[in-house]
C-alpha positions as CSV (number, residue, x, y, z in Angstrom):
1,M,226.1,-22.5,152.5
2,P,225.0,-22.4,155.8
3,F,221.4,-22.9,157.0
4,R,219.8,-19.8,158.2
5,R,217.2,-20.0,160.3
6,I,213.5,-18.2,159.9
7,S,212.5,-15.8,162.6
8,P,209.1,-17.2,164.7
9,V,207.4,-13.9,163.5
10,A,208.4,-14.3,159.7
11,A,207.1,-18.0,160.1
12,G,203.6,-17.2,161.8
13,V,202.8,-14.5,159.3
14,V,203.7,-17.4,156.6
15,L,201.3,-19.8,158.5
16,S,198.8,-17.3,158.7
17,A,198.6,-16.3,155.5
18,C,198.2,-20.0,154.6
19,A,195.5,-20.8,157.6
20,A,191.7,-21.4,157.0
21,L,189.5,-18.7,158.1
22,P,187.2,-20.4,160.6
23,P,184.0,-21.8,159.1
24,D,180.6,-20.4,158.0
25,V,177.6,-22.3,157.6
26,T,175.2,-23.2,155.6
27,P,171.6,-22.7,155.8
28,E,169.6,-25.3,157.0
29,L,167.6,-26.2,153.4
30,R,164.1,-27.4,153.2
31,G,161.8,-29.0,150.6
32,V,159.9,-31.7,149.2
33,V,160.3,-33.6,146.0
34,V,157.6,-34.1,143.4
35,D,157.1,-35.6,140.3
36,Q,156.8,-33.0,137.2
37,A,154.0,-34.3,135.7
38,T,151.8,-35.6,138.8
39,H,153.3,-33.3,141.4
40,R,152.6,-36.5,144.0
41,P,155.6,-36.5,146.4
42,I,158.8,-38.5,145.6
43,A,159.7,-41.1,148.2
44,D,162.9,-42.0,149.4
45,A,164.9,-39.6,147.1
46,T,168.3,-38.5,147.5
47,V,169.1,-34.8,147.7
48,Q,172.4,-32.7,149.0
49,I,174.1,-29.7,148.3
50,K,176.6,-30.8,145.1
51,E,179.6,-28.5,146.7
52,F,179.1,-30.8,150.1
53,P,178.2,-34.3,149.6
54,Q,178.2,-34.9,153.5
55,S,175.1,-33.2,152.8
56,A,173.2,-36.2,151.4
57,V,169.6,-36.9,153.0
58,K,166.6,-39.3,151.9
59,S,163.3,-37.6,151.4
60,G,160.2,-39.2,153.4
61,G,157.2,-40.4,152.7
62,D,155.9,-37.2,151.8
63,G,158.8,-36.1,149.8
64,S,160.0,-33.9,152.2
65,F,163.7,-33.3,153.3
66,V,165.6,-31.3,155.7
67,I,169.4,-30.6,154.9
68,P,171.1,-29.5,158.2
69,A,173.4,-26.4,158.0
70,L,176.8,-27.9,157.8
71,P,180.3,-25.7,158.4
72,K,181.5,-25.1,155.1
73,W,185.4,-23.5,155.1
74,H,187.1,-21.7,152.6
75,A,190.7,-20.1,151.6
76,A,191.3,-17.0,153.4
77,W,192.2,-15.5,150.2
78,A,189.2,-17.3,148.1
79,P,186.3,-16.5,150.3
80,N,182.9,-18.4,149.5
81,T,180.2,-15.5,149.0
82,A,178.3,-16.8,146.6
83,P,174.5,-16.4,147.7
84,G,173.1,-19.8,146.7
85,Y,173.8,-23.7,146.4
86,H,173.9,-26.6,143.4
87,I,171.0,-28.8,144.5
88,A,171.3,-32.5,143.5
89,S,168.6,-34.8,143.5
90,E,167.9,-38.4,142.3
91,A,165.4,-41.1,142.9
92,P,165.1,-44.7,141.4
93,G,163.1,-44.6,138.0
94,Y,163.5,-40.6,137.4
95,L,166.3,-38.2,135.9
96,A,169.1,-37.0,138.2
97,R,168.9,-33.6,138.4
98,V,171.0,-30.7,139.3
99,Q,169.2,-27.0,140.1
100,R,170.6,-23.9,142.0
101,W,169.2,-22.4,144.7
102,D,169.2,-18.9,145.6
103,I,169.1,-18.6,149.3
104,D,167.3,-15.3,150.2
105,D,164.4,-16.3,152.4
106,D,163.7,-19.1,154.7
107,H,160.8,-21.1,152.7
108,A,160.7,-24.8,151.8
109,Q,161.9,-25.2,148.2
110,I,160.1,-27.9,145.5
111,V,162.3,-30.1,143.7
112,T,161.2,-31.9,140.7
113,L,162.1,-34.7,139.1
114,R,160.6,-36.3,135.8
115,R,160.7,-40.0,134.4
116,P,162.9,-40.8,131.1
117,T,161.0,-40.7,128.0
118,A,162.1,-42.4,125.0
119,I,163.3,-38.9,123.4
120,D,165.8,-38.9,126.3
121,D,166.9,-42.8,125.5
122,L,168.2,-40.5,122.1
123,D,170.3,-38.5,123.9
124,D,173.1,-41.8,124.8
């Protein structure tokens, strides 16, 4: 069976259908991590957008953090149109937590973490 050549136009159509769209960016996310019971700030907590592990940052001594805007690529046939993100947070001595943030304004968010209790040990 002879080899058939694909025209450059046909190849361009196929490749452009598979190409990713230019990146959107995540918003800059600001907030503070606090203890759920005492409302005191938690320093050195790790906070990240779960869908973007490269976004991980540490909270400062006052519990504050800033996750800078990041490029987010998505396939041309499946754009990411979700209005929010899953924010994962953890700190030594606290239970890790994932919460959904709906991104509809520019104010800082509060992340609350709680210490494990005897009831939490029963879940294992």
